[in-house]
Structures are given as structure tokens and as C-alpha cells.
C-alpha positions in Angstrom: 0.0 0.0 0.0 1.3 3.4 -1.0 0.9 5.7 2.0 -0.8 9.1 1.9 1.4 11.7 0.2 2.5 13.1 -3.1 5.0 11.0 -5.1 6.7 12.4 -8.2 7.4 9.6 -10.7 10.6 10.5 -12.5 11.0 7.3 -14.6 8.6 4.8 -15.9 7.3 2.1 -13.5 7.0 -1.3 -15.2 4.4 -3.4 -13.3 4.4 -7.2 -13.8 1.2 -9.1 -14.2 -0.6 -9.6 -10.9 0.9 -6.4 -9.2 -1.7 -4.0 -7.7 -0.6 -0.4 -7.1 -3.0 0.8 -4.4 -2.9 4.0 -2.2 -4.7 5.0 0.9 -7.3 6.9 -1.1 -7.7 9.1 -4.1 -7.9 12.2 -1.9 -4.7 11.5 0.1 -2.4 9.5 -2.2 -1.2 11.2 -5.4 1.2 10.0 -8.1 2.6 12.9 -10.1 4.0 12.0 -13.5 7.1 14.1 -14.2 8.6 12.1 -17.0 7.8 12.8 -20.7 7.2 9.3 -22.0 4.6 8.0 -19.6 4.8 6.9 -16.0 3.2 3.5 -15.4 3.5 0.6 -17.8 1.2 -2.4 -16.9 1.7 -5.7 -18.6 -0.7 -8.6 -18.5 -3.4 -10.2 -20.4 -6.6 -8.5 -21.4 -10.0 -10.1 -21.2 -13.3 -8.6 -22.0 -14.4 -6.0 -24.5 -15.1 -2.3 -24.9 -18.4 -0.7 -24.0 -19.4 2.5 -25.8 -19.2 5.7 -23.7 -22.4 7.7 -24.2 -21.5 10.9 -22.3 -18.9 12.3 -19.9 -15.9 12.4 -22.2 -15.7 16.1 -22.2 -12.8 17.9 -20.5 -13.6 18.5 -16.9 -16.1 15.6 -16.6 -16.0 13.7 -13.3 -18.1 10.7 -14.4 -19.0 8.8 -17.6 -22.2 7.1 -18.8 -21.8 3.8 -20.7 -24.3 1.9 -22.8 -24.1 -1.2 -20.5 -22.6 -1.1 -17.0 -23.4 -4.7 -16.1 -19.8 -5.9 -16.7 -18.3 -3.4 -14.2 -17.7 -4.2 -10.6 -16.9 -1.6 -7.8 -13.3 -1.8 -6.8 -12.1 -3.1 -10.1 -10.1 -1.3 -12.8 -11.1 -0.4 -16.3 -9.7 1.1 -19.5 -10.9 3.8 -21.8 -9.9 3.6 -25.5 -10.0 6.7 -27.5 -10.5 5.4 -31.1 -9.8 8.6 -33.1 -6.1 8.8 -32.1 -5.5 5.3 -30.5 -4.7 6.7 -27.1 -5.3 4.5 -24.1 -6.1 6.0 -20.7 -5.9 3.5 -17.8 -7.6 4.1 -14.5 -8.1 2.2 -11.3 -11.3 2.4 -9.3 
């Protein structure tokens, strides 16, 4: 568990499959990326599919609405794929 605090990431972290990076809470543990080529690289297998995002993808949004949320579970991670420029944004819930 990463304790509460602000942690600058100066070089990429390569996480092996099965590794969970968890803090004490999103309000008290912050990882600040200060390297130019990305901060956290997660390797592992992917299962599942993508669900269309209906709303909430605008800058400043704090939540999203998807077409079918039945495959999501509280406390699990997810991935948002931006098709137009093939950018991947990973997040942990």
C-alpha cells in the first residue's frame, strides 16, 4: 500500500502481471508523472471488450455514462480507449 502523500514519478514504473498499485485513497495519495514518456506501464493479459461511452468524455467531466454497465464491478479497474487517435487511458477504481 502506498501511504498518503505526493509521489513524483521521475522514470517509468513497469508493473508485472498480478501487481496491484494501491494507495490510501484518491484524496490523500497522489502519483505525479514528471517524465515525458509515460509513468506506469502495466503488462498482462486483457479479457473482455469495450463498451461505448455515451457521455462524460468532455474535458472536466467527473463521471461517464456507458451503454451497458453490467460488466463493471466496484473496486475493479477499467480502460478507456479513444478510437480517433488510438490513445489509451488506464484508471483504477
